[in-house]
C-alpha positions, -999 to +999 in steps of 0.1 A: +122-166+029+102-134+036+112-126+072+100-090+076+064-098+086+058-066+106+068-032+094+054+003+092+062+032+069+066+069+073+050+089+045+058+126+042+032+150+029+045+185+028+056+192+064+034+165+079+045+129+085+020+100+083+028+067+101+011+039+082+009+001+085-013-025+069-025-058+080-034-084+053-068-100+059-062-135+045-098-146+051-111-119+028-083-120+002-081-143-029-057-148-058-069-117-077-076-092-049-056-086-017-076-071+012-058-052+038-068-032+069-049+000+070-040+021+100-024+055+100-019+086+121-002+119+116+029+133+133+030+170+127+063+180+144+098+169+133+108+165+169+078+142+176+089+121+146+124+118+160+109+106+193+086+081+175+116+067+156+137+064+188+108+045+204+105+021+174+143+015+175+140+007+212+113-019+202+137-034+177+126-018+144+152-005+120+152+011+085+156-016+060+140-002+028+138+033+015+110+035-010+103+065-032+069+064-049+051+090-069+013+084-074-012+099-097-047+092-082-079+090-102-113+087-086-139+067-104-169+089-112-195+062-104-181+054-070-157+079-052-143+051-030-128+034-061-094+047-070-071+041-099-035+048-091-006+052-116+025+047-095+061+052-103+082+033-078+120+039-079+139+008-091+106-009-101+090+013-127+054+021-134+024+002-119-014+005-120-032+000-088-070-004-083-081+003-048-115+005-030-116+022+004-141+003+025-156+017+057-163-017+071-159-054+063-195-057+050-184-037+019-155-060+010-175-085-011-190-057-032-157-039-035-139-071-046-165-078-073-163-042-086-125-044-087-127-077-106-152-062-130-129-032-137-099-055-142-118-076-166-127-045-187-092-029-187-070-059-180-064-072-215-036-047-224-021-046-189-002-079-187+000-101-157-016-091-124+010-091-096-002-086-061+033-086-046+039-055-024+064-030-035+083-033-003+087-070-008+099-065-044+124-039-033+137-062-006+142-089-032+163-065-053+183-056-022+192-092-015+208-097-049 
């Protein structure tokens, strides 16, 4: 059973650290497209990151997955909010992601339709669509 319901990640970009967490919006998601609200904020100093991690440990968080992911990002020329991402995830291989960055919930219906349209055009040669998150996949490997 999937027991890690709440987690966050620390993404490093150069000398800056980004704290990120996502909340799945079940009422807006369906079998083909997962809709998540994403939250993130920067931590620019290593010492501030150490303090943040100490605070999270005090709240009961602990490191349970180390994920290394390299992403090539492509922006759709007709709509700059639509991204294609080719991702190489350590231990999982290559993945294609299609993501639309909505500014508000009113855009979600249109974004989902656009993603489904794109998938219908490019999807034949891609194989099965898998909306399982990488963290959940890595955790499954860890349990073996």
